C-alpha positions in Angstrom: 91.5 102.6 145.3 87.7 102.8 145.7 87.8 106.4 144.3 89.9 105.2 141.3 87.4 102.4 140.6 84.5 104.8 140.9 86.2 107.3 138.5 87.0 104.5 136.1 83.4 103.3 136.1 82.1 106.8 135.4 84.6 107.3 132.6 83.4 104.1 130.9 79.8 104.9 131.6 80.1 108.4 130.0 82.0 107.0 127.1 79.4 104.3 126.5 76.7 106.9 126.7 78.5 109.1 124.2 78.9 106.2 121.8 75.2 105.3 122.1 74.2 108.9 121.5 76.5 108.9 118.5 74.9 105.8 117.0 71.4 107.3 117.7 72.5 110.6 116.0 73.7 108.7 112.9 70.5 106.6 112.7 68.4 109.7 113.0 70.4 111.4 110.2 69.9 108.3 108.1 66.2 108.5 108.5 66.3 112.2 107.7 68.1 111.6 104.4 66.5 108.2 103.7 64.9 109.6 100.6 68.3 110.6 99.2 70.2 107.5 100.1 70.0 104.5 97.9 72.5 101.7 98.1 71.0 100.3 94.9 73.0 103.0 93.0 76.1 100.9 93.7 76.7 98.5 90.8 78.4 95.1 90.9 81.8 96.7 90.3 81.4 99.0 93.2 80.3 96.2 95.6 83.2 94.1 94.3 85.7 96.9 95.2 84.1 97.3 98.6 84.4 93.5 99.2 88.1 93.8 98.2 88.5 96.6 100.7 87.2 94.3 103.4 90.0 91.9 102.7 92.6 94.7 102.6 91.4 96.1 105.9 91.4 92.7 107.5 94.9 92.0 106.2 96.0 95.5 107.5 95.5 94.2 111.1 98.7 92.3 110.5 100.4 95.7 110.7 99.1 96.2 114.2 100.1 92.7 115.2 103.6 93.3 113.9 103.8 96.6 116.0 102.7 94.7 119.1 105.3 92.0 118.4 108.0 94.7 118.3 106.7 96.1 121.6 106.9 92.7 123.2 110.5 92.5 122.0 111.2 95.9 123.6 110.0 94.5 126.9 112.1 91.4 126.4 109.2 89.1 125.9 110.4 86.4 123.4 107.2 85.7 121.5 107.0 83.7 118.3 105.8 85.9 115.4 103.2 83.4 114.2 101.8 83.2 117.8 101.6 87.0 118.0 99.8 87.1 114.7 97.2 84.6 115.7 96.8 86.0 119.2 96.2 89.5 117.9 93.5 88.2 115.5 91.8 86.1 118.2 91.6 89.0 120.6 91.0 92.0 118.3 87.3 91.4 117.7 86.7 91.8 121.5 87.1 95.6 121.1 83.4 95.6 119.9 82.3 94.5 123.4 81.2 97.6 125.4 84.1 98.7 127.5 86.6 99.0 124.7 89.3 97.2 126.6 88.4 93.5 126.3 90.7 93.0 123.3 93.6 94.0 125.5 92.4 91.8 128.4 92.0 88.9 126.0 95.6 89.3 124.7 96.8 89.5 128.3 95.1 86.2 129.1 96.2 84.4 126.0 99.8 85.5 126.7 99.8 84.4 130.3 98.2 81.1 129.2 101.4 80.2 127.3 103.6 81.3 130.1 104.6 84.8 129.1 105.2 87.2 132.0 102.2 89.3 133.0 103.9 92.7 133.7 105.7 93.0 130.3 102.5 91.9 128.6 100.5 94.6 130.3 103.2 97.2 129.5 103.2 96.3 125.9 99.4 96.9 125.7 99.7 100.3 127.4 102.5 101.3 125.1 100.5 100.1 122.1 97.5 102.3 123.1 99.7 105.3 123.8 101.6 105.1 120.6 98.5 104.6 118.5 97.1 107.8 120.1 100.3 109.7 119.3 100.4 108.4 115.8 96.7 109.4 115.3 97.5 112.8 116.6 100.3 113.2 114.1 97.8 112.5 111.3 95.7 115.3 112.7 98.3 117.7 111.3 96.9 116.8 107.8 93.4 117.9 108.8 94.5 121.4 110.1 93.5 123.0 106.7 89.9 122.0 107.5 89.8 124.5 110.4 92.6 126.8 109.4 92.2 127.4 105.7 95.3 129.7 105.5 97.4 126.6 105.9 98.1 124.8 102.7 97.5 121.0 102.6 100.9 120.6 101.1 102.5 122.4 104.0 100.6 120.3 106.4 101.9 117.2 104.6 105.4 118.5 105.0 104.9 119.2 108.7 103.4 115.7 109.1 106.4 114.0 107.4 108.9 116.1 109.4 107.2 115.4 112.8 106.8 111.7 112.0 110.5 111.4 111.0 111.6 113.3 114.1 109.6 111.1 116.4 110.9 107.9 114.7 114.5 109.1 115.1 113.9 110.1 118.7 112.3 106.7 119.6 115.1 104.8 117.8 117.8 106.8 119.5 116.4 107.2 123.0 114.5 103.9 123.4 114.9 101.1 120.9 114.7 100.3 117.2 111.9 98.0 118.1 109.8 100.9 119.5 110.5 103.0 116.3 109.5 100.1 114.1 106.3 99.7 116.1 105.4 103.3 115.4 105.9 102.8 111.6 103.8 99.7 111.5 101.0 101.5 113.4 101.2 104.6 111.1 101.0 102.3 108.1 97.8 100.8 109.5 96.2 104.2 110.0 97.2 105.2 106.5 95.6 102.0 105.1 92.4 102.7 107.1 92.2 106.2 105.8 92.8 105.0 102.2 89.8 102.6 102.6 87.6 105.5 103.7 88.7 107.7 100.8 88.2 104.8 98.4 84.6 104.4 99.6 84.0 108.1 99.3 85.3 108.0 95.7 82.8 105.2 94.9 79.8 106.9 96.5 80.7 110.5 95.4 82.9 110.1 92.3 83.6 113.8 92.0 87.2 114.7 91.2 89.2 115.1 94.4 92.5 116.8 94.0 95.5 115.5 95.8 95.5 118.3 98.4 91.9 117.4 99.3 92.8 113.8 99.6 95.6 114.7 102.0 93.1 116.6 104.2 90.5 113.8 104.0 93.2 111.3 105.2 93.8 113.5 108.3 90.1 114.0 109.0 89.4 110.2 109.0 92.3 109.4 111.4 91.2 112.2 113.7 87.7 110.7 113.8 89.2 107.3 114.4 91.3 108.7 117.2 88.3 110.3 118.9 86.6 106.9 119.0 89.8 105.2 120.0 90.4 107.3 123.1 86.7 107.4 124.2 86.4 104.9 127.1 83.5 102.5 127.0 82.7 103.1 123.3 83.2 99.7 121.6 85.6 100.2 118.7 84.7 103.9 118.8 81.1 103.1 117.6 79.1 106.2 117.1 82.0 108.6 118.1 84.0 108.1 114.9 80.9 108.6 112.7 79.8 111.8 114.4 83.2 113.4 114.2 83.4 112.5 110.5 80.0 114.1 109.9 81.2 117.2 111.8 84.5 117.6 110.0 83.3 116.8 106.4 79.7 117.8 106.5 80.4 121.1 104.6 82.7 119.4 102.1 80.6 116.4 101.1 76.8 116.1 100.7 75.1 114.8 103.8 73.4 111.9 102.0 76.7 110.7 100.3 78.6 111.2 103.6 76.1 109.1 105.5 76.4 106.3 103.0 80.2 106.4 103.3 80.0 106.4 107.1 77.8 103.3 107.1 79.8 101.5 104.4 83.1 102.4 106.1 81.9 100.9 109.4 80.8 97.8 107.6 84.2 97.4 106.0 86.0 97.7 109.3 83.7 95.3 111.2 83.7 92.6 108.5 87.4 93.1 108.0 88.1 92.5 111.7 85.9 89.3 111.5 87.8 88.2 108.4 91.1 88.5 110.3 89.6 86.7 113.3 88.5 83.8 111.1 91.9 83.5 109.4 93.6 83.5 112.8 91.2 80.8 114.1 91.0 78.5 111.1 94.3 78.9 109.3 97.0 79.8 111.9 97.0 76.6 113.8 
């Protein structure tokens, strides 16, 4: 047990260090391209659209709450949907605390406080993390053309749809319709998140992106999200996601524009999570 705790500590320490180094890297890049970056180039229409994206992203967290609610049902936890919606919103912002697990711990505590059984609650959290990782990996198929140019983005999209459909059918048949439904809600959230990133990219760098390029960008964003998601100790993947995006898209988008997109994208997700938290706190009583 002592060895496990020590290993867990070091995993979190390394993850936190990587996240910090990622933040430092992004900040240094911002300084390097400071002369080429100007947020003043965004007009009132652009800021209005970005503000709308904040609301859309915040509302998209409902998709994750719905997925969790389905997993609770799979483990025979009879939770009210409105309670699950509020509890998810109250706990979700805790993912920004260093350690990257406090949102899960908060949800566990809130569930036990209303008398829900501890073990099924913990299992639902573990399954949620595992299924999000699997869903994110599936989106990675869309990004394969970035490293293997011989593969058409259209073919990667077909492979993505086939693999997602096969996984959905397998989960529904072998486990439960609730687990299959949870997967779809999670995949929908990842798609909305990628759409927000692509929307910001279109605002900052309004060059004409063809549909095949958009497919690849969608996969690249989710892979970067997944890298931050699975890094222990990095709060909300802070630093990790941004570095991976710069690595994957640096040769396809200008560095100055990409840095602006990275900063704005992180702002949208953070403020969106806070928006969902405030709605859960103030309105869902």
